[in-house]
N, C-alpha and C positions, 0 to 999 in steps of 0.2 A: 567812769561812773565813780563818785565818791562813796566812801564807806557807809555814811549815814543813809545814802540813797539805797544802797543794797540791804541794809538793815530794815528799813521801812517797807521797801518792796517785799522783802522776805516775810515781814509780819502780816501785810495785806493778803499774800497769797495763802500763808499758812491759815490765818483765822477765817478767810473767805471759805477755804476747802473744809475747815473744821465744821462750820456752820452748815455748809452745803450737804455734808455726808453724815452729820449727826454722830461725829466722832467715831466713824468706822476705822479702827486703827490700822488694818490691813491696806486699805486705801490710802490713808495718810502716809504710811510708810512708802508706798509706791509712789505717791507725788515727791515725797522727800528724795528718794532714790532718782527720780527723774530730774529734779532740780540740782542734783549734785553729781550726776554723771559727768565725767570729763569730756573735753571736746574729742579726745582720742576714742573714747568709748562710743560716742554719738557717731563719729566717723565710720568706726567699724561696722556699727548697726547699719548705717545707710548703705554702705558698701556691700554689706551681706546681702541686701536685696537683689544684687546682680546674679545670685545664684539661681533665683526663681526665673530667670529668663533663660536657663538651660534645661537639662533633662530631656527625657524621651517623651515623645507624643505618638501614641499608636491608637488609631481609631478602628471603627468597625470594617472599613475596607482593608486595612492592614491586617486585622484578625483573619479575614477571609482568605487573605494572600499569604498567610503563615509568616508575616513579618515578625521578627523577634521583638520581645518586650523588654530584653535586658538592656540596661544603661551601663555602659562601660566607662568607669570613672574612678578617681581616687576618692574612696570614701572616708578615709582618714582626714583629708584636706576638707572634704565637705562637712564632716562632723564638727571641725573647728569653727566653720562659717555658720553653720546653723546655730550652734551655741552663742555665737555672736548676735544672731537674730533674736533669739529666745531670752537672753538675759534681760534685755529691755523690753521686749514684746511681753514678757510675763506681767511687767509693771503696768504697761498700756491695758491689758486684758483685765488686771485686777481692778483698775480704775472704772472700767465700763461694765463691771459685774460679770465678767466672764474668766473667773479664776480657772475654770476647768478647761478654758481655751478651745471650745469648739461650739458651733451652732447646731442645735438639735433638730430633728423633725418636729413639726408642730402637732403634738397629741392633743392638745386643748388650747383653743384660740383665746380662751378666758384666762389662761394662766400665764405667768411670767417666764422669761427665758430659762431662769434657774429651775423653775417647777417643771418645765417641758424637758429640761436635762434629767431630772430625777425620773420622769415617766419613761424616757428613753432608757436609762439605765436599769429601771424596773424590767422593761421589755427584755433586755439583754440578760439579766440574771434569770429571768424566768426561761429563756431559750437556752440557757447553759445546762439547765435541768440536772443540777447536782444535789447530792444529799448533803446534810450538815457536815462540817469538818473536812470537806474536801479540799484539796489543793487547786488553786486556780492562777493562771499567769496572765498579767496584764502587761502587754506589749507596747511600750510608749506611754508609760503611766503619768507623765507630767509631775505635777505637784502632789499626787496621790489622793486627790478628793474623789475620783471616781472609784479607786481601789477601796477606799474606805466604806464608800456607800455600797458597793457590791459585796463586800466582806460582811457587812451588817445585814444585807437583804438576803444573803444565801446562808448566813451563819458558818462561813467558811474562811479558810486561810487564803489571802491574795498576796501573790509575789509580784511585785512591780519592777519593771526594768526600764531605764530611760538614760539618755546619753548626757543629759545635763545634770551636773553634779549639784549646782544650786537648787534644783527642783527636787533631787532626791534628798537633800537636806531639809527642804522645806517640808516634803512628804513625810519623813521621819519625825519632825518636830509636831506637825499636825496629828500624826497617829498618837503621839504621846499626850497631846492635849485632848484628844478624844478618848484616851485611855482604851484604845484599840490594840490588843496584843496578838490579833490575827493578820496583821498586815507588815510585810517585809519589803525593803526596797534596797536596789544595788544598781550598779552601772550595767548597762547592756546595750548593744547596739544591733539592730535588726539586719545589718549587713554582714554580721559576725556570728559564729557559732553562739547558740544559747547555753550559758554555763549553768546547766541543771542536769542531773542524770537522766538516762533513758526511763521512759514510763514514769516520769515523776508527777505530772499533772493529771487531774481528773477533767480539766476543762481550761480553755484559753479564750480570752476576749481582746478585742483590739478597737481603739476608737481613734480613727483618723491620723495614724501616723505613716500610712503605707506608700504614700507618694515618695518617701525618703527610701523606700526599699529599691535596690538596683536589680535585684533578681528574684522574682517571686518564687522561681523553682526552687532555689536554694532555700529561701524562708520556709516553704511548706515542708521541705524535706526535714527541717529543724523541728518545725511543729509536730511532724510525724513520730520523730525520735523522741521527743520529751513527753508526748501525750500518751496516756493509757489507751489499750484498745477499747473502741466504741466511744472514746471521749469525743466531745464537741468542740468546735471552734465557732465564735460568733464574731463576725467583722462588721463594723459601721464605719464605712470609708468612702473617700472621694473616687468616683469613677466617671468615665465618658459614657455618654448614652448614644442610642441609635442616630440621632439627629446631627450629632457633631461631625464636622467633615474639616480635618486639618488643611485641606487645600482651599477652603472658603476663606477669603481675606478678612471677612468680618469676624468670622469665627476665630481666626488666629489673633486678631486685634482683642477680641473679648478675653481669650485665654491669657494672653500676654499679660494684660492689666490684671485679671482675677487671681493669677497664681500668686501675685504679691500679697493679696488679702488673705488667700487661703493657707498662704506659706506652703505651696505646693511645688514639689520638684519635677516628679514624674507623673505624666497623664496618661492612663491606661483604660481602654475599652473594658467594660466589666466582664466579658467573657474571658479575657485573659486570666482573671482571678480563678474562675471555675477550671480553666484548663490546666493551670499550674497545681491546683489542689487535686484534682482527679488523677492528673499525672503522678501524684505522690500517695496514691491509694486513699484518698478522701472521696466520700460520697457527698454530692451536692444536695442538701435537703431544702435549701431556700436560697433564692436570689431575686430579690425584688425590693421595692419600697417598704419601708416599716409599716406594720399594721397594728391597730389598736386592739384591745381586748375583745371588742365585738367583731373583729375580723375586717373591718373597714380600713382603708387606707388613711395613714396620717395626713395632715395637711401640708402643703408646701413648706419647705424650710424658708421660704422668701419673707414671710411675715416676720419670723424670728430674726432673720437676717437684717431687715429693714429697721427692726426695733432696736438691735445692737449697734447698728451704724447711725441711727439717729441719735441714740444716747451719747455715742462717742463725738458726734459733732456737736451737740449741745454742750457737753463738758468742755470740749475743746475751746468753744467760743467764749464760754464763761470764764475760763482760766485765761484766755487771751486778754479779756477785758480787765481782769484782776491784775494781771502782770503788767502794771503800770510802767516798770522800768525794764521790760523786756528781758527779764532774767532767763526766760525759757525760749527765747527768740530762735534759737537754733533748731527746734522742733518743729517751727510753724510751716516751713517747706514741705517737709515730709508729710504732715497731716493734710495739707492742701492737696498733695498728689494722692493721699490715701482716699480722700472724698471722691476724686475722680475715677480711681480704681474700683471703688465701691459701686459706682454707677453702672460700671461694665459687669461687675459680677452680678448685680441685680437683673441687668438686661439678659445675661447668658442663662441665669436661672429660671427666668420667665419664659426662655425659648426651649427650656429643657434641654440643654446641650450637655449638662453634666449635672451629678447630683453629689452633695458632700456627705450624705449619710446613707449610703446604698447598703443594704442589710444582706449578708451572705450567712448560712449556717451550713457547716461541713462536719461530717462525722468521720472519725477514723476507723477504717474498715479491717484493720490489721487484727 
């Protein structure tokens, strides 16, 4: 391709995006990043998805037969691979309006996915039941957007830990922009000891990183150590439900594809979480779908999921049309596969084989 062709194609893509998103600078930055990643970066990103073909899968029958939930693996190697996924995935999620990188339950069908995320986070904040100026741990904090919201909602200090240093930097910069001096961020891996003192936190919350946990028993042991007596943990995470059967060929196929959309490594029946918590002297206060303030269940996450995936597909097709000289061609095969995986995830969600935002509330009994 000649230099003039690259320049013209670049202007077409840039100004098309500029108009399409009304100058949303974060989205523009993410598009720029995606257009300038090297072939080596792209290859690492694609290769990283082989990780989600691994991991342990333990269902209801395994739980009844006392099959171990522990995934024996080299977590340091997996951490490097996960970061290779999330460096580019962060930009993809920003483009489709999922900066917080999770699909929430549907609290209000008339509201956007971002508004439902806030309703979901309000629910978590309420369940933490902390006093102002408490200390709260956010495990797997991503870019710190949830930490910022929970901090303001509870008027408390939130300490976020995450394995991706780029995300930590983003979180710190966002807190400065928001002028929030009650959020703090540092490196932390949920497969390693949590680097805080005993009894440091008044509460802990987690939003969808626990498929990367290799040993729930060890994690809850650490939670118990850093959490004050009677402190609460609120989890919102991916679990297998009663109807999932890992020996069912269709279920296996759906899980194989869906894990790549969810970026999920380990798949566990929800009772395993309760068992590990109770083994470490926590009391299970709640284990169920999220409920609204009127005590009715939230709507399925399927509608939220479909909305996000449809937006992703629409943007992808728009950019593909604008990219007249195929500058972003290296990404097209991946997005074509992503649409196929998405269909499997929707089918599995409709069959209630698993849920991405199962709510647990545990209390430290020590």
